[in-house]
N, C-alpha and C positions, 0 to 999 in steps of 0.2 A: 384619812391617811393618804389616799391617792392625791388629793389636792395639795397636801403638805409636801408630798414627794415631788409633785410637779413644780411647786413654788421654789423649792431649793434647787431643782434642776435648771431653772432659768438662769441662775448664776453661772452654771457651766456653759449655757448658751452664750452669755455675754463674753465669757472668756474665749470661747471659740471664735466669736465674731471679731473680737479685737486682735486675735492672733494674726489674721491676714490683713485686716483693715488698717491696724496701727503700723504694720510693716510697710504697707503700700504708701501711707501718708508720710511715714518717716523718710522714704526714698523720694517721693515726688515733691512733697512740700518742704522737705528738710535737706537731706544730703545732696540730692541731685540739683537742688536750687541754691546750694551754697549756704544754707541755714542749718548749721550743725545743731544749734540749740533746739530748733524745732524738731529735728530728727530724733535727738535724744529724748525730748519730751514725749513724743509718740512711743518710743521704746519703753520709757518709764511707765506710760499708761498701760502698755501691754504687760509689763511686769506686775503692776498692781492688779490687773485683771486675773493674772495667774494666781495671786494670793487670794483674791476674792473667790475664784473658782475652787481653789483647794478648800476654803472654808465651807463653801456650798456642798462640795463632795462629802466632807465630814458629816454635815447635817443630813445628807441623803442617806448615809448608812443607818442613822437612827430612824429615819422614816421607813426604810426598807425593813428594818427589824420589827417595827410596829406593824408592818403589813404581813410579815412572814410568821411571826410567833403565834398568832391565832391559828394559822394553818397547822403548825406543829402541835398545838394543843388539841386540835380536833383529831389529828392522826393518832396522838397518844391515847386519847379517850377511846377512839375506835379500836385500837389494838388491844387495850386493856379489857374492854368489854367483850371483845371477841375471844380473847384468851380465857377469861373467866367462864364465858357461856359455853364455849366449845372445847374447853381443856386443850387449847392449842399449844403444842409444845414448841412451835416456832415463834411464839409471842415474844420471847426474850430477845431473839435476834432482830425481830421487827422493831422492838422498842428501843434497843440500844444501837442499832446500826441503820436499819432501813429508814426509820423516821428521821434520823439525823441527816442521812443522805438526801432525803426528799426536801428537808428544810434548806440545807446548804445549796442544793442544786436549784431550787426555786428562787432563792435569794440571788444566786448568780445570774439566772435568766432575767430576773427583773432588772438587775444592774446593767447587764449587757444591752437589753432592749431599750431601756430608758436612755442609756448613754448614746446609742446610735441615733435615736429620734431627735434628741436635743442637740447633739453635735451636728448632725446633718442640717437641722434647721438653722443653727447659727452660721454654718459655712455657706449654705445657699443664700441666706440673707446678705451675708458679707459679699459674696460674688456679685449679686445683683446691685449692691450699693457701689461696688467698685466700677463695674461696667456690665450692662446686660448681655453683651456678646459673650462674656466669659461664662455666663450661666448656660448659654446655648451649647457651649463646647463641653462643659463638665456634666450637666444634668442628664442628658440622654444616656451615655454609657453607665452612669451611676444607677439610673432607673432600670436599665436593661440587666445589670448585674444583680440587683436586688430581686427583680422579677424572676430571673433564672434560678436564683437560690430558693425563692419561695416555691417555685414549681417542683424543685427536687427535694424540698424539705420533708414531705410526707413519705415518699418512697425511701429516702435516705434514713429516716427515723425507723421505718419498718425493718430495713436491712440491718441497721445498727442493733435493734432489739433482737433480730434473728441471730445475729452473731453473738450477742451476750447470752442468749438462751442456749445456743450451741456450745458455747464455752462452759456454761454451768453444767450442761448435760455431760460434757466430757469430764469435767472435774468430779461430778457425782459418780460417773462410771469408774474412773480411776480410783476414787476414794473408796468404792466398794470392792474393787478388784484387789488393790494392794494389801489390805488387811486380810482378805480372804483367799490368798494364793494357795494355802495348803488345802482349804476346803474345795477350791476349784479343781486342784490336782486330784484330790481324793474322789471327787464326783466324776472325773473324766470329762470335765466341761471346758477344757483348754481351747478347743476349736471354736466352740460357741462363744465363749467370752472374748476370744481374740476377734471374732467376726463382729461382735457388738461394739467392742472398743474401736475397731477399724471403721465401723459405720459412723460412730460419733466423731472420729477424727476427720473422716471425709465430709461429714455435714458441716463441721466448723470450717474446714478448708473452703468448701463451696460458699458458705456465708461470708467468709473473709474476702473471697474474690469478688462476690457481688457487691459487697460494701466498698471495695477498692474502686470498682468501676464507677459507682455513683459518686465516690469521693473525688474522682477526676472532674466531674461537673461542678463540684463545690470550688475546686481550684480555678476552673474556667470562670465561674461567677465572680470570684475575687479579682481575677485578672481583668475582666471586663469592667467591673464597677469601680475598682480602686486604682488599677495601674494604667488602663487604657486612657483615662483622662489626662494623665501626666504626658503621655506620648502625644495626645491630640493638642494639648496646650503648646508643647514645643513645636509640633509640626505646623500649627496655624499661627505661630507667633508673628511672622511677617504680615499676615493678613489682619490679625488683631491690632497690631501697632499702626497699620495703615488706616484702620477704621476707628481711631480715637482712643484705643486702649493704651494707657500709659505704661512705661516700663515698671513702675512701682506696682500698678494694678496686676500686671502679669506675674511679678514675683509674689504678690499677695495671693493670687489664685493658686500658684504652685504650693505655697505654704498651706493653704486651706486643704488641698488634696493630700499632700504628703504627711502633714502633721495632724490632721483632724479626720478627714473622710476615710482615708485608707486604713488607719488603725481601728476606727470605729467599725468599719465594715468587716475587717478581719476578725475582730472580737465577736461581732454578731454571727458571722458564718460559723466560726469554730464553736462558739458558745451554744447556739441553737442546734447545730448539727450533732454535737456530742452530748452536752448536758441535757438537751431536750429529750433525746431518746432515753438517756439514763433516768430522767425523771419519769418518763412514761412507763418504763419497766418497773420502777419502784412503786409508783402509785397503783399499777395493776396488781402488784403482789400484795399491797396493803388493802386493796379493795375487797369488800365482802364477797363471799361465794367464789373466791379464787381457789382452785384446787392446788394442794401442795404438790411440788414436783415429786415424781416417783423414781424409784431406783430401777435401773435397767436390769439388775440382777435380782428381781423380786423373788424369783423361785429359789434362790440360793441364800441371799442375805436380805432379810426383811427390813422395812422402814421402822422408825420408832414406834413403840407400843406403850400403853399405860404401864406404869411402873409396878403396879400390884393388881392382884385379882386374877381370876381365871377367865380367859377369853373364851367365849362360846364358839361352837363350830362355825365354819364360814358360810358364805352365801351359797344358795343352791348352785350346783355345778353339774353340767352334763358334758360328756366327752363324745364327740362324733368323729369317726374316722371315715373319710370319703375317698374311695379308690386308692387307699394308702399303699404306696409302693416304696421300697427302700432296697438299695444295693450298695455294697461297700466299695464298688468301683464302677467306672463307666462300662466296662466289658464283663462285669461279674453278673452271675445269675441273681435275680432279686431274692433277698431273704424273705421279704414280705411283698406280695404281689396282688394288688387290686383289692385290698381288704376294706370292707364296708362294715361298720359297727357303730351302734349308738348305745351309750351307757347312761342310764338315767341317774339323777342325783340320788344319793343314798344307797346305791347298789353295792353289794359285796360281790365282786367278780373274782373268780379264780381262773388263771390261765394255765393250761396243762398242754403237754405235747412232748415229743421225743427231744433228746438233747440236740442242741444246735439248730433247732427249727426256727428260732427267731423270737423266743419269748422275752429275753432280756432286751433285744433290739426294739421290740414293741414298746416296752416300758420306757426305754430311753427316748423314743419318739414322743410318747405321751408327756414325758417330763420336759421336752424341749431341748434335750441334750444332743439330739440328732435331728437333722433337717431332712424331710422326706425328699426322695428323688422324683416322686410323683404323688398326686393326690394331696390331701390335707388332713391336719389334725385340728379339729375345732373344739374350743373350750367355751362353754356358755354358762353364766356370763363370763366375759373375758377375765381370765385369772392371771394375766400378766401383771395386773396391778392389784394391790390389796384393796379390800373394801374400805371406804372412807371412814366408817364407824369403828373399824378395827385395823388401823394402818400397820400394826406390827405383825400381821399374819402373812407368812409366805403363801404364795398362790398354790403351790403344789410341792410335795416333798417326796423324794425318791431315796429309799434305803437299799443299797445293793447287797449282794451276798457277802462281800468283804466289808465288814463294819469298820467305820473310821472312828477311832478314839485317839485323843491327843493327851499329852502330858499336861495336867492341870487338875483342878478339883473336880469332883464328881458333879457338883452343881454347874460348873462351867461347861462340862461336856454335855449334859442333858439339856442345858439351856442355850446351846450354841445358836439355835435358830431364833432365839428371842433377844432383842437388842438390849433389854434390861434384865437383871437377875430375876429368876423365877422365884416367887414367894415360897418359903419353905413348906407351908401347908399344902400348896398346890403340887409341889415337887413330891412330897411324901405320898399324896393321894395317887399321883401318877405311878410312882414306884410300886405301890400296893396293887394297883390295877394291872400292871404288866408283869409282876413277879420279880421286880428288882430289889425288893425289900431286903432279902437275905444278903445280897452283895453289899447293899448300902450299910447294913449293920456290921458286916464283917470288915468293911473298909474304915468304919468309924464315923459315918454320917455324911451329909451333903458336902461338907467343907473338907473332907479327906482328899489327899492327893491321890491321883490315879496314875499308875505305871502301866501303860498299855501292854508292855511285854510280859507283865506278871499276870495278866488276865487270860482266861481261856477264850476260845473263839465264841462260845455261847455267851459268856459274860459281856464280851465286846458287842455282840449283837443286841443284847438286852439294853445296853446303854444307848446304842444308836436308835433302837426302836422307841425308847422313852423320849429321846430327843425329837423324833418325828411326831410322837404323840403330843408332846407339849407345844409343838409348833402350831397346832390347830389349823393345819392346812385343809382346805375344802376337798383336796384330792390327795390321797396317800397311796403311794406306789411301793409295794414291798417285793423286791426282786430276789426271791429265795432268801429273804432277810431272816428267816427262822431256821435255816438248814442245820445249824449247830445246836438247836434246842431239841429237847425231847418232845414227844407228841403232846404231852399234857401242857408243857410250857408254851408250845406253839399255839395250841387251842386257846389258852388264856390270853395270849397277845392278840390274836385275831378277834376274839370276842370283845376285848377292851376297845379296840379300834371301832368295832361296829357300834358299841354302846356310846362311844364318844360322838358319833354322827359323821356325816360327810360321805364321800365316795371312797371305797377301798378296793384297790386292785392288787391281787396277790398272785405272783408267779409261784405255783404250788410246788413245794418240795415233796409233800406227801399227798396221797390221794384223799386223805381225811380233810385237807384244806378245801378240796373241791366239793366234798360232801357237805361242808358247813356253809358254802357260799350260796348266795341267791341265784347267781347265774354262773355258767362255766363256758369258757372259750377254749375249744380244742383246736390247737394249731397243727396242721398237717399239710403244709404247702398251700395249694389252692383249694384243698378239700377241708377248709375250715368249717367247724360246726359251733353253734352257739345256742344255749338254752339252759334249762334247769337240769339237775342231775337225772331225774326220771325221764325227761325228754331225750337226753343224750344217750341214756342206756337203751332206748328204743331205736334210735336212728343213726348212731355213730359207732361203727365197728371199732375204730381206734380207741374211743373212750371206754367201750366195753372191755377191750383188751387191757387198757391201763388199769381199770378197776379190778379186773379178774387177775391180772398178773401180780398185784400187790396186796390183794385181800388175804387174810389168814387162811381161808379155806381154798383159795385158788379159784373160786367161782365168782359169780355176779354178786355184787354187794349193794344193798339198799341203804337209804339214808338212815343212820343210826339215831337213836333217841338222845344219846349223849355223845361220847367220843369213841373213836376206834381203839382197839387194844394197843398196848405199848409196842407191839411188833410191826405196826404199819411202816411201810417203807417208801422211799422216794417214788414219785409218780412217773416212772420211766420204764419203757418196755425192755424186756430181755431179747434184743434182736441181733446181738453180735453172732455172726455165723461161727465164730470160734468158741462160743460159749463163755466169753469173758464179760463180766459186768462193765458197763460203760461208765459207771460212777462208783465211788468208794462205798462199800457197804458198812454196816454198823460195826462189824468186827474186824475191819481192815487194819486199824492202827496197831502198829508193832507186831502184826501177824505176818511172819515170814513165808507163809504158804500162799500168798495171793499176789496177783499181778494186776496193776492198774493200766488199762490200755485206752488211749485216746485216739488210736488209729489202728492200722493193721498190726497183727501180732508180730512182735520183734522190735517195735518202736517203744522202748522202755523209757520211763520217766527217770530223770536224774536223781541221784541221792539227795534227800532233803526236801523234795517237792511235796511229799506227803504232809509236811508241816508238823510232824509229831516228834521230831528229833531222832527217829530211828533210821536205820540204813536199809538198803535193799538187799544186802548180802550178796548171794550168788544168784538171785532171781533174774 
């Protein structure tokens, strides 16, 4: 096939040769010598050469197709085998788009490279045939331009590829952000997502600038190899004419440069500089063992997952907090100051402490929604990317106290973190495990429409918890996500997450959550304590106070065999000097004898803030 391609390309060489040679002979032996018929004869020969060259070019396309189609067949075979073997969901895109891009680009590169080689050969032979001094003027700058382009080809290709990758990353980032704007707002991740999108924009801008700088060298190579010979021919014309070069030969040399060498070099530089890098990118994507691109919002919007079946819990995860510090302003006191903590995979951790001590801030730091002002949050293995065997799993999931439910079907709500619909069997099993079955039956099944305003706070929390449960994230963070559930429902939810596997971190709303946990983190500024319930009862005065304040008997509480009585209360101490609870008690709703104070007495909440539709009356 290569020999056939070269044979037909020789016709193009003949056409190039006659382009300048026939013109020179037509002038020297014809028109300038007063022999018009001879001049016209040479021009006719050049015209015939054009027709012969066109015929050869047509045959070249057939030879290129014979060379390229086997490559396409091998790529198709590889993509299909990989798709079947690995259940690769990107196989369709590779088969319908990337394989065709590779074929067309490779064909273009073959045509451009072949055209330059045979065109340059024909032109240089013609220059030597006309007058050897012409070759001395044209060949050195041509060789210098090609050499400069060759030296810049590899770095230019790398930067072209870097720009394409940066552009794809930005497109993927925006493709994840735009459909998930309401989710981002609900999760309070606006700053983080804006920072990630800004980083992608900055990366593409930097890649574009680097590509532009190297693109200047490509222009310089074209100027040296294709345009400088024209200037040199004109500048040395007196010297050439005085050394035996005829006027016709000089005109023929200009024709060789302007009509053959310059276009061929221009096509070569633009073809290899752009299409070459494009082919390199596509072939790298089609090559085996190439990891699929990941989503920058893996913790919020997962990548595609298998369409059916229950995904098992994620890979082992450990959370390590090293000298973690966070403050909400440069001059603010740190909410968390120098916290060191290691959470092993599979641990059920409860976080307790006074209101405003930083429990929600800590979970936001673990979830990646806040950036530490000091220290670090380490997740091992790195959970910013889903596991290759289960690409649909988000790395970590955070359910805040205010549950997010949107208008849509119940199945769409609980399957929000799954890119494909959750199989009904799996959905019903999850609903049974977490206690959502009653609401599911009342609404009319998974396909029933959900009106968020018609649901109670507890029902909205159950939907959000089921969503987190079905996400199968290796790290689940529940930030008082069960505060509107009764103790029995709360226990059922937590035990379901524990049975599912993975690491569970719960900001405890009731002390019973701490009693069920493997480990407890007591947050009290820099006097943080960590250990089991029994260990903390011995060495943490604050923990003993929390347990004693909310136990039914008012004294120390040991780990129960089952669950605490229904009267267990939020794990917060009664420390207000005015004797006013810092949180709403169970009987506060519509009770006009209570005051909710979030600051000094006298700072009242506005009517409607209790969320129960009642008024504050004269309180």
